[in-house]
ZAMARGU-4260 file (C-alpha; in steps of 0.2 Angstrom, whole numbers, plus 5000, padded with zeros to 4 digits):
<rodrens>
0) 5000/5000/5000 | 5014/5012/5004 | 5024/5009/4988 | 5019/5014/4971 | 5011/4998/4963
5) 5022/4998/4947 | 5040/4998/4947 | 5041/5010/4932 | 5031/5023/4942 | 5043/5020/4957
10) 5058/5024/4947 | 5050/5039/4937 | 5044/5046/4954 | 5062/5047/4961 | 5070/5052/4945
15) 5057/5066/4942 | 5059/5072/4960 | 5078/5073/4957 | 5074/5084/4942 | 5062/5095/4950
20) 5075/5098/4964 | 5089/5102/4952 | 5079/5113/4940 | 5065/5121/4952 | 5073/5120/4969
25) 5062/5124/4985 | 5044/5130/4984 | 5039/5145/4994 | 5039/5144/5013 | 5020/5145/5014
30) 5019/5128/5003 | 5032/5119/5011 | 5028/5105/5022 | 5044/5106/5033 | 5038/5125/5037
35) 5021/5117/5043 | 5030/5103/5053 | 5040/5117/5061 | 5025/5127/5065 | 5017/5111/5073
40) 5032/5108/5083 | 5033/5126/5089 | 5014/5126/5094 | 5017/5109/5104 | 5033/5116/5112
45) 5022/5131/5118 | 5013/5120/5129 | 5028/5110/5136 | 5030/5107/5155 | 5045/5116/5163
50) 5056/5112/5177 | 5050/5093/5178 | 5063/5082/5169 | 5052/5066/5168 | 5036/5077/5163
55) 5046/5086/5150 | 5054/5069/5143 | 5036/5061/5142 | 5030/5077/5133 | 5045/5076/5121
60) 5039/5058/5117 | 5022/5064/5114 | 5029/5077/5101 | 5038/5064/5092 | 5023/5053/5091
65) 5011/5066/5086 | 5023/5076/5073 | 5029/5059/5064 | 5012/5051/5066 | 5004/5065/5057
70) 5017/5066/5044 | 5015/5048/5040 | 4997/5049/5040 | 4998/5063/5027 | 5009/5052/5017
75) 4997/5038/5017 | 4982/5049/5012 | 4992/5056/4998 | 4997/5039/4991 | 4979/5033/4992
80) 4973/5049/4983 | 4986/5047/4970 | 4979/5030/4966 | 4963/5039/4958 | 4972/5050/4948
85) 4979/5048/4930 | 4996/5041/4930 | 5004/5057/4923 | 4995/5067/4937 | 5000/5054/4950
90) 5018/5054/4944 | 5019/5073/4944 | 5011/5076/4961 | 5020/5062/4969 | 5037/5067/4963
95) 5034/5085/4969 | 5029/5080/4986 | 5044/5068/4987 | 5056/5083/4981 | 5049/5092/4996
100) 5056/5079/5008 | 5074/5081/5001 | 5086/5097/4995 | 5102/5093/4985 | 5102/5109/4976
105) 5098/5120/4991 | 5111/5111/5001 | 5124/5114/4988 | 5119/5132/4986 | 5120/5136/5004
110) 5137/5131/5005 | 5143/5139/4989 | 5134/5156/4996 | 5146/5155/5011 | 5161/5152/4999
115) 5157/5167/4988 | 5153/5177/5003 | 5170/5174/5010 | 5178/5182/4995 | 5168/5199/4999
120) 5164/5201/5017 | 5167/5190/5032 | 5152/5197/5040 | 5141/5192/5025 | 5150/5175/5026
125) 5146/5173/5045 | 5128/5177/5041 | 5127/5164/5027 | 5135/5152/5038 | 5120/5153/5050
130) 5108/5147/5036 | 5118/5131/5037 | 5124/5127/5055 | 5123/5135/5072 | 5139/5141/5078
135) 5148/5155/5086 | 5144/5172/5076 | 5162/5177/5077 | 5172/5163/5068 | 5187/5168/5059
140) 5188/5162/5039 | 5196/5145/5042 | 5184/5140/5055 | 5170/5147/5044 | 5176/5136/5030
145) 5177/5121/5042 | 5159/5124/5048 | 5153/5124/5030 | 5161/5109/5024 | 5156/5100/5041
150) 5138/5104/5037 | 5138/5099/5019 | 5145/5082/5024 | 5133/5079/5038 | 5118/5086/5028
155) 5122/5073/5014 | 5114/5062/5026 | 5099/5072/5033 | 5095/5082/5017 | 5097/5068/5004
160) 5101/5050/5008 | 5089/5047/5022 | 5073/5054/5014 | 5076/5045/4998 | 5080/5029/5007
165) 5064/5030/5017 | 5054/5033/5001 | 5061/5018/4993 | 5058/5008/5008 | 5040/5015/5013
170) 5035/5027/5000 | 5029/5044/5005 | 5024/5040/5022 | 5041/5035/5026 | 5049/5050/5018
175) 5037/5063/5026 | 5040/5054/5043 | 5058/5054/5042 | 5057/5073/5037 | 5047/5077/5053
180) 5059/5067/5064 | 5074/5077/5057 | 5065/5093/5059 | 5061/5090/5077 | 5080/5086/5081
185) 5084/5102/5072 | 5072/5112/5083 | 5072/5104/5100 | 5086/5091/5100 | 5099/5101/5109
190) 5108/5100/5126 | 5102/5116/5134 | 5085/5121/5141 | 5076/5110/5129 | 5087/5094/5134
195) 5073/5084/5142 | 5060/5088/5131 | 5071/5086/5115 | 5078/5069/5120 | 5066/5059/5112
200) 5068/5068/5096 | 5087/5067/5096 | 5087/5049/5100 | 5074/5045/5087 | 5084/5055/5073
205) 5100/5045/5078 | 5091/5028/5076 | 5083/5035/5059 | 5100/5040/5052 | 5110/5026/5057
210) 5110/5016/5041 | 5109/5031/5030 | 5124/5039/5037 | 5133/5023/5034 | 5128/5024/5017
215) 5133/5043/5015 | 5150/5040/5022 | 5156/5025/5009 | 5148/5037/4996 | 5160/5050/5000
220) 5173/5038/4999 | 5167/5032/4981 | 5167/5049/4975 | 5184/5052/4982 | 5191/5038/4971
225) 5187/5050/4956 | 5200/5062/4963 | 5213/5048/4968 | 5208/5050/4986 | 5198/5035/4991
230) 5212/5027/5002 | 5213/5044/5013 | 5194/5045/5014 | 5193/5027/5020 | 5206/5028/5033
235) 5198/5043/5039 | 5181/5034/5040 | 5189/5020/5050 | 5200/5030/5062 | 5194/5047/5063
240) 5175/5045/5068 | 5172/5050/5086 | 5156/5039/5092 | 5157/5046/5109 | 5150/5062/5102
245) 5135/5053/5094 | 5133/5037/5084 | 5131/5047/5067 | 5138/5065/5071 | 5156/5064/5065
250) 5155/5049/5053 | 5153/5059/5036 | 5162/5074/5042 | 5178/5063/5045 | 5177/5055/5028
255) 5175/5072/5020 | 5190/5078/5030 | 5200/5063/5024 | 5194/5065/5006 | 5198/5084/5005
260) 5215/5082/5015 | 5210/5095/5027 | 5207/5095/5047 | 5189/5100/5052 | 5186/5106/5069
265) 5173/5112/5081 | 5183/5121/5094 | 5181/5113/5111 | 5173/5097/5103 | 5183/5089/5090
270) 5196/5090/5076 | 5194/5078/5063 | 5207/5073/5048 | 5225/5078/5044 | 5229/5095/5038
275) 5237/5092/5020 | 5231/5109/5014 | 5224/5125/5021 | 5206/5128/5024 | 5203/5142/5011
280) 5186/5145/5002 | 5191/5133/4988 | 5190/5118/5001 | 5170/5123/5001 | 5169/5122/4982
285) 5177/5104/4983 | 5166/5099/4996 | 5151/5105/4986 | 5156/5095/4972 | 5158/5080/4982
290) 5140/5082/4989 | 5133/5085/4971 | 5141/5069/4964 | 5137/5058/4980 | 5118/5066/4980
295) 5116/5062/4961 | 5122/5044/4965 | 5110/5043/4979 | 5095/5049/4967 | 5100/5036/4955
300) 5102/5022/4968 | 5085/5026/4977 | 5076/5026/4960 | 5083/5008/4957 | 5080/5002/4975
305) 5061/5009/4974 | 5059/5001/4957 | 5066/4984/4963 | 5055/4984/4979 | 5039/4989/4970
310) 5043/4975/4958 | 5045/4962/4972 | 5030/4968/4981 | 5018/4970/4966 | 5026/4960/4952
</rodrens>
Protein backbone atom coordinates (compact mmCIF):
# COMPACT_ATOMS: atom_id res chain seq x y z
CA UNK A 1 0.00 0.00 0.00
CA UNK A 2 2.86 2.40 0.82
CA UNK A 3 4.87 1.72 -2.32
CA UNK A 4 3.89 2.67 -5.88
CA UNK A 5 2.15 -0.38 -7.39
CA UNK A 6 4.28 -0.33 -10.56
CA UNK A 7 8.08 -0.43 -10.69
CA UNK A 8 8.14 2.02 -13.57
CA UNK A 9 6.14 4.53 -11.55
CA UNK A 10 8.48 4.09 -8.57
CA UNK A 11 11.54 4.62 -10.76
CA UNK A 12 10.08 7.63 -12.52
CA UNK A 13 8.88 9.24 -9.27
CA UNK A 14 12.38 9.40 -7.78
CA UNK A 15 14.03 10.51 -11.02
CA UNK A 16 11.42 13.22 -11.63
CA UNK A 17 11.76 14.38 -8.02
CA UNK A 18 15.49 14.70 -8.60
CA UNK A 19 14.85 16.69 -11.77
CA UNK A 20 12.46 18.99 -9.86
CA UNK A 21 15.10 19.52 -7.19
CA UNK A 22 17.86 20.40 -9.64
CA UNK A 23 15.77 22.64 -11.91
CA UNK A 24 13.18 24.22 -9.62
CA UNK A 25 14.54 23.99 -6.09
CA UNK A 26 12.49 24.81 -3.03
CA UNK A 27 8.85 25.96 -3.10
CA UNK A 28 7.72 29.08 -1.21
CA UNK A 29 7.68 28.65 2.57
CA UNK A 30 3.89 28.92 2.65
CA UNK A 31 3.67 25.72 0.57
CA UNK A 32 6.54 23.77 2.14
CA UNK A 33 5.61 20.83 4.39
CA UNK A 34 8.77 21.28 6.46
CA UNK A 35 7.56 24.76 7.40
CA UNK A 36 4.20 23.29 8.41
CA UNK A 37 5.99 20.68 10.51
CA UNK A 38 8.02 23.42 12.16
CA UNK A 39 4.90 25.36 13.05
CA UNK A 40 3.31 22.26 14.57
CA UNK A 41 6.43 21.54 16.62
CA UNK A 42 6.58 25.17 17.74
CA UNK A 43 2.93 25.08 18.80
CA UNK A 44 3.45 21.87 20.76
CA UNK A 45 6.58 23.28 22.40
CA UNK A 46 4.57 26.28 23.54
CA UNK A 47 2.58 23.98 25.80
CA UNK A 48 5.45 21.94 27.22
CA UNK A 49 5.97 21.53 30.98
CA UNK A 50 8.92 23.27 32.62
CA UNK A 51 11.20 22.29 35.47
CA UNK A 52 10.06 18.65 35.63
CA UNK A 53 12.51 16.44 33.71
CA UNK A 54 10.32 13.32 33.61
CA UNK A 55 7.27 15.25 32.50
CA UNK A 56 9.33 17.08 29.89
CA UNK A 57 10.73 13.82 28.53
CA UNK A 58 7.25 12.26 28.36
CA UNK A 59 5.96 15.34 26.57
CA UNK A 60 8.89 15.09 24.16
CA UNK A 61 7.88 11.51 23.35
CA UNK A 62 4.38 12.80 22.66
CA UNK A 63 5.76 15.45 20.30
CA UNK A 64 7.63 12.75 18.36
CA UNK A 65 4.60 10.48 18.13
CA UNK A 66 2.19 13.25 17.13
CA UNK A 67 4.44 14.97 14.60
CA UNK A 68 5.88 11.86 12.92
CA UNK A 69 2.48 10.15 13.07
CA UNK A 70 0.69 13.03 11.38
CA UNK A 71 3.40 13.23 8.70
CA UNK A 72 3.13 9.50 8.00
CA UNK A 73 -0.68 9.73 7.94
CA UNK A 74 -0.50 12.61 5.47
CA UNK A 75 1.80 10.51 3.28
CA UNK A 76 -0.59 7.59 3.42
CA UNK A 77 -3.56 9.76 2.48
CA UNK A 78 -1.59 11.24 -0.40
CA UNK A 79 -0.60 7.78 -1.60
CA UNK A 80 -4.22 6.64 -1.52
CA UNK A 81 -5.36 9.81 -3.29
CA UNK A 82 -2.75 9.41 -6.02
CA UNK A 83 -4.15 5.99 -6.88
CA UNK A 84 -7.33 7.69 -8.17
CA UNK A 85 -5.50 10.07 -10.53
CA UNK A 86 -4.32 9.48 -14.09
CA UNK A 87 -0.79 8.10 -14.12
CA UNK A 88 0.78 11.32 -15.38
CA UNK A 89 -0.90 13.41 -12.68
CA UNK A 90 -0.04 10.89 -9.97
CA UNK A 91 3.57 10.84 -11.13
CA UNK A 92 3.90 14.63 -11.20
CA UNK A 93 2.24 15.23 -7.83
CA UNK A 94 3.97 12.30 -6.12
CA UNK A 95 7.37 13.40 -7.40
CA UNK A 96 6.77 16.98 -6.27
CA UNK A 97 5.81 15.90 -2.76
CA UNK A 98 8.86 13.63 -2.62
CA UNK A 99 11.08 16.48 -3.79
CA UNK A 100 9.93 18.56 -0.82
CA UNK A 101 11.37 15.96 1.57
CA UNK A 102 14.94 16.35 0.28
CA UNK A 103 17.15 19.16 -0.97
CA UNK A 104 20.37 18.54 -2.85
CA UNK A 105 20.44 21.77 -4.84
CA UNK A 106 19.53 23.85 -1.78
CA UNK A 107 22.28 22.25 0.31
CA UNK A 108 24.96 22.84 -2.30
CA UNK A 109 23.75 26.38 -2.93
CA UNK A 110 23.92 27.23 0.78
CA UNK A 111 27.51 26.02 0.89
CA UNK A 112 28.51 27.95 -2.22
CA UNK A 113 26.82 31.09 -0.85
CA UNK A 114 29.25 30.98 2.07
CA UNK A 115 32.15 30.37 -0.32
CA UNK A 116 31.26 33.41 -2.44
CA UNK A 117 30.63 35.58 0.62
CA UNK A 118 34.10 34.81 1.98
CA UNK A 119 35.57 36.54 -1.06
CA UNK A 120 33.59 39.70 -0.31
CA UNK A 121 33.00 40.23 3.40
CA UNK A 122 33.55 38.07 6.47
CA UNK A 123 30.41 39.45 8.12
CA UNK A 124 28.33 38.32 5.16
CA UNK A 125 30.02 34.91 5.27
CA UNK A 126 29.12 34.54 8.94
CA UNK A 127 25.53 35.45 8.16
CA UNK A 128 25.39 32.91 5.31
CA UNK A 129 26.87 30.25 7.57
CA UNK A 130 24.00 30.73 10.01
CA UNK A 131 21.65 29.34 7.33
CA UNK A 132 23.62 26.09 7.40
CA UNK A 133 24.69 25.47 10.98
CA UNK A 134 24.54 26.98 14.44
CA UNK A 135 28.04 28.13 15.43
CA UNK A 136 29.66 31.06 17.22
CA UNK A 137 28.91 34.27 15.29
CA UNK A 138 32.54 35.48 15.39
CA UNK A 139 34.39 32.62 13.66
CA UNK A 140 37.48 33.49 11.63
CA UNK A 141 37.64 32.43 7.93
CA UNK A 142 39.27 28.98 8.40
CA UNK A 143 36.66 28.00 10.99
CA UNK A 144 33.89 29.33 8.72
CA UNK A 145 35.24 27.05 5.98
CA UNK A 146 35.41 24.13 8.42
CA UNK A 147 31.85 24.64 9.68
CA UNK A 148 30.53 24.90 6.11
CA UNK A 149 32.25 21.73 4.95
CA UNK A 150 31.13 19.87 8.09
CA UNK A 151 27.54 20.91 7.43
CA UNK A 152 27.72 19.84 3.78
CA UNK A 153 29.03 16.42 4.81
CA UNK A 154 26.56 15.88 7.64
CA UNK A 155 23.58 17.12 5.66
CA UNK A 156 24.32 14.77 2.79
CA UNK A 157 22.63 12.25 5.08
CA UNK A 158 19.88 14.45 6.53
CA UNK A 159 18.92 16.29 3.37
CA UNK A 160 19.43 13.66 0.68
CA UNK A 161 20.25 10.06 1.60
CA UNK A 162 17.78 9.50 4.45
CA UNK A 163 14.56 10.85 2.89
CA UNK A 164 15.23 9.06 -0.41
CA UNK A 165 16.06 5.79 1.34
CA UNK A 166 12.87 5.96 3.40
CA UNK A 167 10.85 6.69 0.29
CA UNK A 168 12.34 3.63 -1.42
CA UNK A 169 11.50 1.49 1.63
CA UNK A 170 8.18 2.99 2.77
CA UNK A 171 6.97 5.38 0.10
CA UNK A 172 5.74 8.90 0.85
CA UNK A 173 4.71 8.01 4.45
CA UNK A 174 8.29 7.01 5.18
CA UNK A 175 9.87 10.06 3.53
CA UNK A 176 7.51 12.51 5.26
CA UNK A 177 7.85 10.81 8.65
CA UNK A 178 11.64 10.97 8.37
CA UNK A 179 11.50 14.65 7.46
CA UNK A 180 9.33 15.29 10.54
CA UNK A 181 11.81 13.42 12.78
CA UNK A 182 14.77 15.34 11.40
CA UNK A 183 12.93 18.66 11.73
CA UNK A 184 12.15 17.90 15.39
CA UNK A 185 15.80 17.15 16.08
CA UNK A 186 16.88 20.37 14.36
CA UNK A 187 14.41 22.41 16.44
CA UNK A 188 14.52 20.83 19.90
CA UNK A 189 17.26 18.20 20.02
CA UNK A 190 19.78 20.30 21.97
CA UNK A 191 21.55 20.04 25.30
CA UNK A 192 20.24 23.30 26.70
CA UNK A 193 16.96 24.21 28.36
CA UNK A 194 15.29 21.92 25.80
CA UNK A 195 17.42 18.89 26.69
CA UNK A 196 14.75 16.82 28.44
CA UNK A 197 11.89 17.62 26.10
CA UNK A 198 14.10 17.17 23.04
CA UNK A 199 15.79 13.94 24.11
CA UNK A 200 13.25 11.67 22.42
CA UNK A 201 13.54 13.60 19.15
CA UNK A 202 17.36 13.45 19.26
CA UNK A 203 17.43 9.70 19.94
CA UNK A 204 14.80 9.01 17.28
CA UNK A 205 16.84 10.99 14.76
CA UNK A 206 19.95 9.00 15.71
CA UNK A 207 18.12 5.74 15.05
CA UNK A 208 16.55 6.97 11.81
CA UNK A 209 19.93 8.14 10.47
CA UNK A 210 22.05 5.18 11.60
CA UNK A 211 21.85 3.23 8.33
CA UNK A 212 21.70 6.27 5.99
CA UNK A 213 24.85 7.76 7.54
CA UNK A 214 26.65 4.49 6.91
CA UNK A 215 25.59 4.76 3.28
CA UNK A 216 26.59 8.41 2.94
CA UNK A 217 30.13 7.98 4.30
CA UNK A 218 31.09 5.16 1.86
CA UNK A 219 29.50 7.24 -0.91
CA UNK A 220 32.00 10.00 -0.11
CA UNK A 221 34.77 7.40 -0.31
CA UNK A 222 33.49 6.27 -3.72
CA UNK A 223 33.38 9.85 -5.00
CA UNK A 224 36.87 10.44 -3.58
CA UNK A 225 38.09 7.64 -5.86
CA UNK A 226 37.37 9.94 -8.80
CA UNK A 227 40.05 12.27 -7.43
CA UNK A 228 42.49 9.62 -6.27
CA UNK A 229 41.65 10.19 -2.61
CA UNK A 230 39.68 7.04 -1.79
CA UNK A 231 42.38 5.58 0.48
CA UNK A 232 42.65 8.76 2.56
CA UNK A 233 38.86 9.02 2.81
CA UNK A 234 38.52 5.37 3.85
CA UNK A 235 41.28 5.68 6.44
CA UNK A 236 39.56 8.73 7.93
CA UNK A 237 36.24 6.90 7.98
CA UNK A 238 37.86 4.03 9.91
CA UNK A 239 39.96 6.00 12.36
CA UNK A 240 38.64 9.55 12.78
CA UNK A 241 34.97 8.96 13.66
CA UNK A 242 34.21 9.96 17.28
CA UNK A 243 31.27 7.77 18.39
CA UNK A 244 31.32 9.26 21.88
CA UNK A 245 29.93 12.43 20.31
CA UNK A 246 26.98 10.51 18.86
CA UNK A 247 26.56 7.40 16.74
CA UNK A 248 26.31 9.38 13.48
CA UNK A 249 27.62 12.88 14.16
CA UNK A 250 31.19 12.70 12.87
CA UNK A 251 31.15 9.74 10.47
CA UNK A 252 30.54 11.64 7.21
CA UNK A 253 32.46 14.67 8.49
CA UNK A 254 35.57 12.60 9.17
CA UNK A 255 35.28 10.91 5.78
CA UNK A 256 34.96 14.28 4.03
CA UNK A 257 38.00 15.57 5.92
CA UNK A 258 40.04 12.63 4.66
CA UNK A 259 38.75 13.00 1.10
CA UNK A 260 39.68 16.70 1.03
CA UNK A 261 42.96 16.39 2.92
CA UNK A 262 41.98 18.93 5.58
CA UNK A 263 41.37 19.06 9.30
CA UNK A 264 37.81 19.97 10.21
CA UNK A 265 37.20 21.17 13.72
CA UNK A 266 34.61 22.47 16.10
CA UNK A 267 36.59 24.24 18.81
CA UNK A 268 36.24 22.54 22.16
CA UNK A 269 34.50 19.51 20.64
CA UNK A 270 36.57 17.74 17.98
CA UNK A 271 39.27 17.97 15.32
CA UNK A 272 38.97 15.43 12.50
CA UNK A 273 41.38 14.64 9.70
CA UNK A 274 44.96 15.59 8.90
CA UNK A 275 45.74 19.06 7.56
CA UNK A 276 47.45 18.55 4.20
CA UNK A 277 46.04 21.80 2.79
CA UNK A 278 44.79 25.04 4.34
CA UNK A 279 41.14 25.75 4.95
CA UNK A 280 40.52 28.24 2.16
CA UNK A 281 37.28 29.01 0.36
CA UNK A 282 38.27 26.59 -2.42
CA UNK A 283 37.80 23.72 0.04
CA UNK A 284 34.09 24.56 0.22
CA UNK A 285 33.86 24.33 -3.56
CA UNK A 286 35.48 20.90 -3.50
CA UNK A 287 33.14 19.71 -0.74
CA UNK A 288 30.14 20.99 -2.70
CA UNK A 289 31.32 18.98 -5.71
CA UNK A 290 31.55 15.85 -3.55
CA UNK A 291 28.00 16.42 -2.31
CA UNK A 292 26.67 17.02 -5.84
CA UNK A 293 28.15 13.79 -7.16
CA UNK A 294 27.21 11.73 -4.08
CA UNK A 295 23.72 13.23 -4.11
CA UNK A 296 23.23 12.41 -7.78
CA UNK A 297 24.34 8.84 -7.12
CA UNK A 298 21.88 8.68 -4.22
CA UNK A 299 18.99 9.75 -6.45
CA UNK A 300 19.89 7.13 -9.04
CA UNK A 301 20.37 4.43 -6.40
CA UNK A 302 17.11 5.29 -4.62
CA UNK A 303 15.25 5.15 -7.94
CA UNK A 304 16.64 1.68 -8.61
CA UNK A 305 15.88 0.46 -5.08
CA UNK A 306 12.33 1.85 -5.18
CA UNK A 307 11.72 0.15 -8.53
CA UNK A 308 13.15 -3.15 -7.30
CA UNK A 309 11.04 -3.16 -4.13
CA UNK A 310 7.89 -2.17 -6.03
CA UNK A 311 8.51 -5.01 -8.48
CA UNK A 312 9.12 -7.44 -5.59
CA UNK A 313 5.91 -6.40 -3.79
CA UNK A 314 3.56 -6.01 -6.74
CA UNK A 315 5.21 -8.08 -9.45
